[in-house]
C-alpha positions as CSV (number, residue, x, y, z in Angstrom):
1,M,-11.8,6.5,-13.4
2,A,-13.4,3.1,-13.7
3,T,-12.7,1.2,-16.9
4,S,-15.0,-1.6,-18.2
5,F,-13.5,-4.4,-20.3
6,T,-16.1,-6.2,-22.4
7,G,-16.3,-8.0,-25.6
8,H,-13.0,-9.7,-25.6
9,T,-12.6,-13.3,-26.8
10,P,-13.4,-15.6,-23.8
11,G,-10.6,-17.4,-22.1
12,P,-8.7,-19.4,-21.5
13,W,-6.2,-18.4,-24.1
14,R,-3.2,-20.5,-24.9
15,V,-0.1,-20.4,-27.1
16,G,-0.9,-21.8,-30.5
17,H,1.2,-22.6,-33.6
18,A,3.3,-20.2,-35.8
19,G,3.8,-17.6,-33.1
20,S,0.2,-17.2,-32.3
21,V,-2.1,-17.0,-29.2
22,V,-5.4,-18.7,-29.7
23,S,-8.7,-19.5,-27.9
24,D,-11.0,-22.5,-28.1
25,S,-13.9,-20.0,-28.5
26,A,-14.6,-18.0,-31.7
27,D,-16.6,-15.3,-29.8
28,G,-15.2,-11.9,-30.3
29,I,-12.6,-12.9,-32.9
30,T,-12.0,-9.8,-35.1
31,I,-8.8,-10.8,-36.9
32,S,-9.6,-11.5,-40.6
33,G,-9.3,-15.2,-41.1
34,G,-8.8,-15.8,-37.4
35,A,-11.8,-18.2,-37.1
36,G,-13.0,-21.1,-39.1
37,P,-11.8,-24.7,-39.7
38,E,-8.8,-23.7,-41.8
39,A,-7.6,-21.1,-39.3
40,V,-8.2,-23.5,-36.3
41,T,-6.1,-26.2,-38.1
42,F,-3.3,-23.8,-39.0
43,Y,-3.0,-21.9,-35.7
44,G,-4.2,-24.7,-33.4
45,G,-7.3,-22.7,-32.3
46,N,-9.2,-19.5,-33.0
47,L,-6.7,-16.8,-33.6
48,V,-6.5,-14.1,-30.9
49,A,-3.0,-12.7,-31.8
50,E,-0.4,-13.6,-34.4
51,S,3.3,-12.8,-35.0
52,V,3.8,-12.7,-31.2
53,A,7.4,-12.9,-30.0
54,S,8.1,-16.1,-28.1
55,C,9.0,-14.1,-25.0
56,N,5.5,-12.5,-25.0
57,Q,3.4,-15.5,-25.9
58,E,2.8,-16.8,-22.3
59,L,2.1,-13.3,-21.1
60,I,-0.5,-12.6,-23.7
61,A,-2.1,-16.0,-23.3
62,A,-2.5,-15.3,-19.6
63,A,-4.3,-11.9,-20.3
64,P,-7.9,-13.1,-19.6
65,D,-6.9,-14.6,-16.2
66,L,-4.9,-11.6,-15.3
67,L,-7.8,-9.3,-16.2
68,R,-10.2,-11.3,-14.1
69,E,-7.9,-11.2,-11.1
70,V,-7.4,-7.4,-11.5
71,M,-11.2,-6.8,-11.8
72,E,-11.8,-9.0,-8.7
73,L,-9.1,-7.1,-6.8
74,R,-10.6,-3.8,-7.8
75,E,-14.1,-4.8,-6.7
76,A,-12.7,-6.1,-3.4
77,T,-10.8,-2.8,-2.9
78,H,-14.0,-0.8,-3.6
79,R,-15.9,-2.9,-1.1
80,S,-13.2,-2.3,1.6
81,Q,-13.2,1.4,0.9
82,A,-17.0,1.6,1.1
83,A,-17.0,-0.4,4.4
84,A,-14.3,1.9,5.9
85,S,-16.3,4.9,4.8
86,D,-19.4,3.5,6.5
87,D,-17.4,2.9,9.7
88,L,-16.1,6.5,9.8
89,T,-19.6,7.8,9.1
90,N,-21.0,5.9,12.0
91,I,-18.2,7.1,14.2
92,D,-19.0,10.7,13.3
93,R,-22.7,10.1,14.0
94,L,-22.0,8.6,17.4
95,R,-19.7,11.5,18.3
96,T,-22.3,14.0,17.4
97,G,-25.0,12.1,19.3
98,A,-26.9,11.0,16.2
99,I,-26.4,7.5,17.5
100,Q,-26.9,6.8,21.2
101,V,-25.5,3.8,23.0
102,E,-28.0,2.1,25.3
103,P,-27.2,1.3,28.9
104,P,-25.3,-0.4,30.5
105,F,-22.7,1.2,28.2
106,D,-21.6,4.7,28.8
107,N,-21.3,7.0,25.8
108,E,-18.2,8.7,27.2
109,D,-16.3,5.4,27.6
110,V,-17.5,4.2,24.2
111,L,-16.4,7.4,22.5
112,A,-13.0,7.2,24.1
113,E,-12.6,3.7,22.8
114,I,-13.7,4.7,19.4
115,E,-11.3,7.7,19.4
116,A,-8.4,5.2,20.1
117,L,-9.6,2.9,17.4
118,E,-9.9,5.7,14.9
119,T,-6.4,6.9,15.7
120,D,-5.1,3.4,15.1
121,Y,-7.0,3.2,11.9
122,R,-5.7,6.5,10.6
123,R,-2.1,5.5,11.6
124,L,-2.5,2.2,9.8
125,Q,-4.0,3.8,6.8
126,D,-1.2,6.4,6.7
127,A,1.5,3.7,7.1
128,T,0.2,1.7,4.1
129,R,-0.7,4.4,1.6
130,W,1.7,6.0,-0.9
131,I,2.3,9.6,0.2
132,P,2.8,12.3,-2.4
133,V,6.1,14.1,-2.0
134,E,4.2,17.4,-2.2
135,E,2.2,16.5,0.9
136,R,5.2,15.7,3.1
137,L,8.7,14.1,3.1
138,P,10.1,11.3,5.3
139,T,12.6,12.0,8.0
140,P,16.1,12.1,6.4
141,A,18.2,8.9,6.4
142,T,15.0,6.9,7.0
143,H,14.6,3.7,4.9
144,V,11.4,4.0,2.9
145,L,9.8,2.7,-0.3
146,V,9.7,5.2,-3.2
147,I,8.0,5.4,-6.6
148,V,10.1,6.9,-9.4
149,R,8.5,8.4,-12.5
150,V,10.7,8.1,-15.7
151,T,9.8,10.4,-18.6
152,R,10.9,9.3,-22.0
153,P,10.0,10.7,-25.5
154,E,7.7,7.7,-26.0
155,G,5.9,8.2,-22.7
156,Q,6.2,7.8,-18.9
157,Y,6.6,4.7,-16.8
158,Y,6.9,4.1,-13.0
159,Y,8.8,1.8,-10.8
160,W,9.3,1.4,-7.0
161,Q,12.3,0.5,-5.0
162,D,14.0,1.0,-1.6
163,G,15.4,4.5,-1.0
164,Y,15.9,7.3,1.5
165,L,16.2,11.1,1.6
166,D,19.7,12.2,2.5
167,M,20.6,15.1,4.8
168,C,20.8,17.4,1.8
169,G,17.3,16.6,0.6
170,A,18.3,14.3,-2.3
171,W,16.7,11.0,-2.9
172,R,19.1,8.0,-3.0
173,S,18.9,4.3,-3.5
174,A,19.1,2.3,-0.3
175,G,21.2,-0.4,-2.0
176,D,24.0,1.5,-3.6
177,C,23.4,5.1,-2.5
178,R,23.1,6.3,-6.1
179,Y,21.0,9.4,-6.8
180,L,17.5,8.4,-7.9
181,E,16.9,11.8,-9.6
182,Q,20.3,11.9,-11.3
183,H,18.6,13.2,-14.5
184,S,15.6,15.6,-15.0
185,S,13.6,12.7,-16.5
186,Y,13.7,10.8,-13.2
187,R,11.4,12.1,-10.4
188,V,10.4,10.6,-7.1
189,T,6.6,11.1,-6.8
190,H,5.5,9.1,-3.8
191,W,6.9,7.3,-0.8
192,R,5.7,5.1,2.0
193,P,7.2,3.7,5.2
194,A,9.1,0.5,4.7
195,P,7.3,-2.5,6.3
196,E,8.8,-3.9,9.5
197,L,11.0,-7.0,9.1
198,P,9.8,-10.1,10.8
199,A,11.6,-11.2,13.9
200,V,14.2,-13.8,13.2
201,E,15.3,-16.3,15.9
202,V,19.0,-17.1,15.9
203,N,19.7,-20.6,17.2
204,G,22.5,-20.6,19.7
205,G,26.0,-21.5,18.8
């Protein structure tokens, strides 16, 4: 589901005084006493957040830039998905004869080439997407990347790491062979093939 973020105080944000995060703009300031000459003097800018732990100040100050990058990435992803969908639609239209290739090209040859390209596309798409474990599992003892869901009383969170499925069907860490589902609150939900390592040239010696 798409989410729209509007109305926040414009960036850039920065770390202010007295454990605060501030902006040079007063637009969207909703904290009582967060704007105005006295607040700007005390906090070093228009107050966005106060009483922020020092370990979190830089992260919160970077929020507008991070949000912008995420939104740009989402838009680029949507454009890529739309383009891929259009390509597949045209392939189907060509296959069914809705689109004809003019001479000197031969439809049969073109269709064969498109079939090969479509197969490569599907293979690449499958190799780069996260596959639900309910859909299928990797070959045992094959190094893959996995997503682990952790359920806590306060909620759920996810992380990914290297892993593999052992011969008994248990998920293990690729690093130390520990069980990834050692407790009922840990569940592997998705996996994907590990990327190929780059070729490394070893100088003689």
